N, C-alpha and C positions, 0 to 999 in steps of 0.2 A: 042053728048051725050054719044055715045058708047065709044069714045076715052077717055072721062072723067072717065067713069066707069072702063075702063081698067086701067087707071092711078091710080085711087083710090085703085083698087085691088092690084096693084103692091106695093103701099105704105103700105097697110095693111100687105101684105105678108112679107115685109121687116121690119115690126115692127114700122114704122115711126108714124103711127096713133094709135098704141096700147096704153094700159094703163101703159106700162113700162116706167120708167123715162128715160130721154134722156142720163143721166150720171149715171151709176150704181156705187154706192159708199157707204161709211159708213153712209151717211145722208139719205139713203132710209128708210122711215118709221119713221124718227126722229120727235119727237114732239118739235117744235121750236116756242118760243114766240117772238113776234116782238113788241118792245116798241119804241115810237117815236112821230113824229109830223104829219103834213098834208101829207107829201110824203108817209107815212106809213098808214094813215087813211083809213080804209076799205070803207068808204062812197064814195070814188072816183069811185069804181066799179059801173057801171050802170048809172053814171051821167056824168063823164068826161073821165075817162081812166082806163085801167088795172093797176095793181100794181106789183112791183118786187116780193113780196113774193108769189103772186098768180102764177107768172111764175115759181117760184122755186118748186111749186108742180109738174109741168110737167118736169122740168129740173132734179131735184134731188129726187123727190118723198117724200118730207117732208109733215108733217101734221102741218099747221100753227095755232097758237093761237095769234090773233092780238089785240093789245090794243093801238095802236098809235092814237093820237087825234090832230086834226088841231089846230095850235097855241101853242101847249105845248112846254115848255122849260125844261132844265135840272132838275130844282127843282120839276118838276111834274112827273118825271119818277118813283119815289118811289110810288106815288099813283097808277100808272098803274101796277106796280109790286104787290102792295097789292091786286088789283083786280084779277090779275093772280093767286096769292096765294089762294084767297078765292074760285075761281072757279075751279082750277086744283090742288091745293096743291103742292105736290112734283112730280106730274105726268107730268113732262116736262123734256126734255133732254138738251135743249140749249136755251139761251136767247140772242137775237140780239137787240142792242140799237142803233138807228139812230137818233141823236139829235144834236142841237147846232145852227142851222141857226136862230131860233127865239130868242135865247139869244143874238146873234149879232145884229139882227134887234131891239131888245128891249133894247139895250145899257147897257147890264149887264157888269159891270167891270170884267176884267179877274181875278184879284186877284193872290194869290200865293198858291202853294201846301202846303208849310210848314211855320212854324215860327221857329226861331232859337234862341238858348241861349247857355250859357256855363254851363255844368253840371258835377258833379263828378261821376266817375265810377271806377271800379276795372278792370285793364287790366294786365293779366299775372303776378299776384302777389298780396300780401295782401295790398299793399299801394294804396290809391286812387289817381287818376289822373283827371285832368280837361280836358274835351273834348267838342268840338262843338256838340250840340245836337239839333235834330229837332223833331217837332211834326206836324202831319197833321192838316190842317185848315179846320174846318167845318163851313164855313161862308156862310149863305144862300144869302148874298148880292153879292157874286162874282161867276163867272162861275167855277173856279177851286174849290172853297169851295163847291159849289153845286155838282160838280162831285165827290168830296170826300164823301159827304153824300150819294150820289146815290150808289157809289161802296161799301161803308161800308154796306148799306142795302142789296144789291145784294149778297155780299160775306157772310153776316151773315145768310140770309134767304135761300140762295141756294149755300151752300159751296161746294157741290159736282157736280155742274152743269157747263157746258161750257157757259161762258159769253163772248160775242164778241161785241165790239163797232165798229160803222161805222162813218167815218168822214162826216161832211156836204159836199155837192157838191158845185160847183161854182154857183153864183147867178147873174141873169140878171134882167133887169127892170121889174117891175110889177105894174099894176094899177088895183086894185080890185073895188074901188069906189073912190069918191072924197076925202074921209077921210083916205083912206088906199093906199097910193102910196109909193112904196119902190124903191129906186134908185138902179142902178146896183152896182156890187162889186168894181167898180173903185172909189167909194166914201167910206170913212170911216164912222163909226157910230159916235154918239155924244161924245163918249169917245176917239175918235181918233184911234180906232182899225178897221182893215180890217177883212173881213171874213177869210182871211188866218191865222190870229192870233187865231181864234177859232178852225180852222181846226188843227193848230199846237197843241193847248191845248188838243184836243181829241187824237191826236197822242201820246202825253205825258202820257196819261192814261195807255198805255201799260207798261211803265216803273214803274210808281208810284204804280199801282195796280195789276200788273202781269196778264193782260188779253190781248188776241189778239185784234188788231185794224186793220180793213180793210180800207185802204186809198182810199175811194171811190172818193174823189176829184180828185185823180190822175188816178186811173185805169179805172174809168167809161168812161173817154174820153169826157164827156159832158162839153161843153164850150159855154154857152149861150151868151157870149159877141160877138160872130161872127154870122152874119146873116145865114151863111151856117149851123149852128147848131140849128136854130130855128125849124127845122123839128122834133127835139127831145123834144120840149116844147109845152105847151098848146096853146100859142098864141104869134106870133112874135111881136105884138104891145102891148099887155096888160099882158102877163104872160110868162116871160122867167125864172120864178122861179120854177115852178112845171113841172117835166118831164111828157110828154104824154105817150101814150101806147108804141110807139117805144123807147122812152127814158127810160121808166121803164123796158122794155125788155132788153135794153142794160145794164142797171144797174144789172139786174138779172143775166145775163151771167157773168158779171165781179165778182159779189158776189159768184156765184156758183163755179167758178174755184178757188177762194180763199178758200172757205169752204172745198174744197177737201183736202187741206193741214192741216186741223184741225180735231181733234176728234169730233164726234157728241155727244158723251157721254163718261164718264169715267167709267171704270169697278168698280162695287161695289159688294161685297160679304157678305153674311150673312149665318151663319151655324145654322141649326136646329137639335137638338138632344133630345132624350127622357131622362127624369130624373126619375129614379125608386125609389128614396128615399121616405120614408113615409111622411116626412115633406117638400117635394118639393114645392118651392114657385110658385104660379101661374104667368103666364105672365101678365105684367101690362096692364090695359085696354087701355092705349094710346100707345101701342107698335108700331103701324104704324106711329105715329107722332114722336116717340123718337128713333126708330131704326136707327143705323148708320153703315156705311161701317166697316166691321170687327167684328160686334157683333156676339155673340153666344147666340141663344135663346133656353133655356132649357124648354121643355114642360113637365109638370107633367104627367107621363105615367099612373098613377092611376086615373086621372081625365078624364072621358070619354068625357065630354064637351070640355075640353081643346084640347084633341087629335082630336076631330071632327072639332074644329075651324081651324085646319091646312088646311082643304079643301078650306077655303076662305082666310086664312092668306097667304099661299104660292103664289096663283095667284096675290093677292094684292101687295105683295113684288115684284114680277116679273114685275107688271105693273109700279112700281116706279123705275124700272131700276136695281133691285138687281138680282144677280145670287144666287139662294138658294142652299146651299151645304148640303149634308146629313152627319152631324157630324163635330165636331171641328177638327178632324184629317185632313179632306180634306181642311179646311180653312187654317190650318198652312201649308199644302203642297202647296196650291196656293200662300201663302205669301212667300214660300221659306225659312221658318225659323223653327227651332225645336219647338215642343210644350213645353210650360212652365211646370215646375214640379208641380206647384200648379194651376191647371186649373179648378177653382171652381166658378169663377165669371160669372154672366150672360152676362155682357158686357165686352168683351176682345178686346183690340186694338193692 
């Protein structure tokens, strides 16, 4: 017992068991939303195993907001995002989406990213030319169409947030009951697609929608097709689909080192300055919902209530990730551009 206490004392003195994250980085303190399926579902904790995002609390020091639900597919991510928006609004730094394996198992057709046609446009001159033209497909019946709908929603509702997708991992045999038996990845689904095809489609999201994609199928190293890797899954005989605690920890470390290469949040600036004009317009009542990066908020200096409101407005802006600057001049300096001659608008971009 004495030896154990000495060992624990050494660990504490080295910071191993302290509250500090294991990897100090830009992700420390970041508010990260996790959307996904059963591998992300918080209900695992306490019943079956720990979860990767829970490990990321210790590894990176993040604050997780978890909305993953068992059985969910790509077309249900928007619903999870809507709940995130209702509960936290814009008070989130990054959103990680881990989805796709249930779309494969549910035989969802892959579909296409775009439809193509010939359209007229003007190129380097007044005359029209005919060019091949593409438009995104928003087809809820296909995986790529669902992905387009999901990314459009995320990019519309969280335009200044870091959004990162994770590919599905490899799949092994699973038997949850007599009516829910899922073959290993050596079998295609009813449409003739393998899990690899859905993994590749998630990889393609990076190019189509300009978001980072973490290739968890590759970098996690988890391969349930081999008996030697069943130590990372819940049950060698009945569940080689869901990672267990060691498997989730392995995923967490793989994700953590990838996240180190990405910003946890993007800089956002808003300037606040006093407006001493007699007819100074009041700040809109929904300013917190409408303010955007680069805005100049002019507060009517003769309105005591408006000036007093800054005591709550400024902290609220900071909580949403804004750096609040004292005056428009500082905003233009941060932007590295000269102030415009006519600097009278409330919202200046």
